[in-house]
Each structure stands twice: as structure tokens, then as C-alpha cells.
C-alpha positions as CSV (number, residue, x, y, z in Angstrom):
1,M,0.0,0.0,0.0
2,N,2.8,2.4,1.0
3,N,6.5,2.3,1.6
4,I,6.8,2.5,5.4
5,E,10.0,4.4,5.3
6,D,8.1,7.2,3.4
7,I,5.8,7.5,6.4
8,I,7.7,7.1,9.6
9,P,11.3,8.2,10.4
10,H,12.4,4.7,11.7
11,R,15.0,2.8,9.7
12,K,16.6,-0.7,9.8
13,P,17.6,-2.2,12.1
14,F,15.0,-0.5,14.2
15,L,12.1,-0.5,11.7
16,F,9.5,-3.1,12.9
17,V,6.7,-2.7,10.4
18,D,6.8,-4.5,7.1
19,R,3.6,-3.6,5.4
20,L,0.6,-1.3,5.8
21,I,-2.6,-3.3,5.2
22,H,-5.5,-1.0,6.1
23,L,-5.8,2.6,7.1
24,E,-8.8,4.6,8.5
25,E,-9.1,7.9,10.3
26,R,-8.8,6.3,13.7
27,K,-7.4,2.8,13.0
28,V,-4.5,1.3,11.2
29,I,-3.5,-2.4,10.6
30,C,0.0,-3.4,9.6
31,E,2.0,-6.6,9.3
32,K,5.4,-7.8,10.5
33,I,7.4,-11.0,10.3
34,F,10.4,-11.2,12.6
35,T,12.7,-13.6,10.7
36,L,15.4,-15.6,12.4
37,E,17.9,-14.9,9.6
38,T,17.7,-11.1,9.8
39,N,17.3,-10.4,13.5
40,D,20.5,-10.9,15.6
41,F,18.6,-10.5,18.9
42,Y,17.4,-14.1,18.6
43,N,21.0,-15.2,19.2
44,G,20.9,-14.0,22.8
45,H,17.2,-14.0,23.6
46,Y,16.5,-17.6,24.8
47,P,19.2,-19.2,22.7
48,G,18.1,-22.5,21.3
49,N,14.4,-21.6,21.8
50,P,14.2,-18.1,20.3
51,I,11.4,-15.8,21.4
52,T,10.6,-12.3,20.1
53,P,11.3,-9.8,22.9
54,G,8.2,-8.2,24.3
55,V,9.7,-4.8,24.2
56,L,10.1,-5.1,20.4
57,L,6.5,-6.2,20.1
58,C,5.5,-3.1,22.0
59,E,7.7,-0.9,19.7
60,T,6.0,-2.6,16.7
61,V,2.6,-1.3,18.0
62,F,4.1,2.2,18.6
63,Q,5.5,2.4,15.1
64,T,2.1,1.2,13.7
65,A,0.4,4.0,15.7
66,A,3.0,6.5,14.3
67,I,1.8,5.5,10.8
68,L,-1.8,6.3,11.7
69,I,-0.8,9.7,13.1
70,L,1.5,10.7,10.3
71,K,-1.0,9.7,7.6
72,N,-3.9,11.5,9.2
73,F,-2.4,14.7,10.7
74,P,-0.1,17.4,9.2
75,R,3.6,16.4,9.5
76,D,4.6,20.0,10.3
77,Q,3.0,19.5,13.7
78,G,5.9,17.2,14.7
79,I,6.8,13.5,14.8
80,P,5.1,11.1,17.2
81,I,7.1,9.9,20.2
82,L,6.2,7.6,23.0
83,A,4.9,9.6,26.0
84,K,3.3,6.9,28.2
85,I,2.7,3.2,28.5
86,E,-0.4,2.7,30.6
87,D,-1.0,-1.1,30.4
88,A,0.7,-3.9,28.5
89,R,-0.6,-7.5,28.6
90,F,1.3,-10.3,26.9
91,K,-1.0,-13.2,25.9
92,S,1.3,-15.5,23.8
93,I,4.9,-15.8,22.8
94,V,6.1,-15.0,19.3
95,K,8.5,-17.4,17.6
96,P,10.6,-16.4,14.6
97,N,8.9,-16.3,11.2
98,E,5.4,-15.9,12.5
99,I,3.1,-13.5,10.7
100,L,1.9,-10.8,13.0
101,K,-1.1,-8.5,12.4
102,I,-0.7,-5.2,14.3
103,T,-3.6,-2.9,15.0
104,A,-3.4,0.6,16.5
105,E,-6.5,2.7,17.3
106,L,-6.8,6.3,18.3
107,E,-9.1,6.7,21.3
108,E,-8.7,10.4,22.1
109,K,-6.7,13.4,20.9
110,Y,-5.8,16.3,23.2
111,N,-3.8,19.0,21.4
112,S,-0.6,17.2,20.5
113,F,-1.3,14.1,22.6
114,F,-2.8,10.9,21.3
115,L,-4.3,8.3,23.6
116,M,-4.0,5.0,21.8
117,K,-4.7,1.3,22.2
118,G,-3.2,-1.5,20.2
119,F,-2.9,-5.2,19.9
120,I,-1.0,-7.8,18.0
121,Q,-2.4,-11.1,16.7
122,K,-0.7,-14.0,15.0
123,G,-1.8,-15.0,11.6
124,D,-4.1,-17.7,13.1
125,G,-5.9,-15.0,15.2
126,T,-4.1,-15.9,18.5
127,M,-3.8,-12.7,20.6
128,V,-0.2,-11.8,21.5
129,L,-0.3,-8.4,23.0
130,K,-2.9,-5.8,24.2
131,I,-1.5,-2.4,25.1
132,K,-2.7,1.2,26.0
133,F,-0.3,4.0,25.5
134,S,0.1,7.7,24.5
135,L,2.1,9.4,21.8
136,A,3.0,13.1,21.7
137,L,4.0,15.2,18.8
138,A,7.5,16.6,19.2
139,H,9.5,18.8,16.9
140,S,12.9,17.4,15.8
141,S,14.9,20.6,16.2
């Protein structure tokens, strides 16, 4: 649908969204596959039984939310940065090469603050993560 690098400022190796699937005014759905071959963190995160780190799953949701904001609000207002993590619930582990569907939804907007919720599901629909968080627009100067 769009090149992710044309939307958000993140770049490899810290870009955790592969594809934009669906975009609405208050909701976005993206996709990610953390491959064993291209992610060195698997070498040290539970060696022999690699598990995708929860903090990277959270970051994947935050980047998905940034896509929603930057596609729907003027870029000259700033870039979205993480302001608050209210609640994160991990429901299932993620192994390498699993297809992940990431959803971020805008609940409320107050000036330059965005109250968000997000979740990740595996390709089979298994819930992986539910999270509530806030992003704020910051100028890069």
C-alpha cells in the first residue's frame, strides 16, 4: 500500500513494520514478520528456543500508531514519540517467522497528545499483546 520508510522516520535495524494493510481515520492495521535470519537479537534472547522480545512487540505497535498519526495529521505539527505506557498485557509468545497483524487505534486526541490502544495477533488469530499508550508530537529541532 505504501513504503513504510516514506511515512515514519524509523530505519533498519529499528524498523519493525513491514507492510501497511489497512488505514482509516482512527485505525490502522499493519503486518510484521520477525525472521530468524535477519534479527540478531534471537541469538541471545533464549538461545536454542528463540522468542521475540516483548519490548520489540510493543515498539511494533508504537510504530504502527505513528503511521496512523503521520498519515492523518499534518507532518509539520511534529513527529510522534512515546509519552506513556499505561498497560501492556502479553498473551502469547512469538517465535521467529510468525506473521503478525498489528492494530493501533486512536481513542482520544488532546492538542498534540494521542491516547491509543493497540494489539497484535498471530496469523491464526491468536492474541499476542494488548497495550494502552500515549504518543505526543515533538519537533525534531
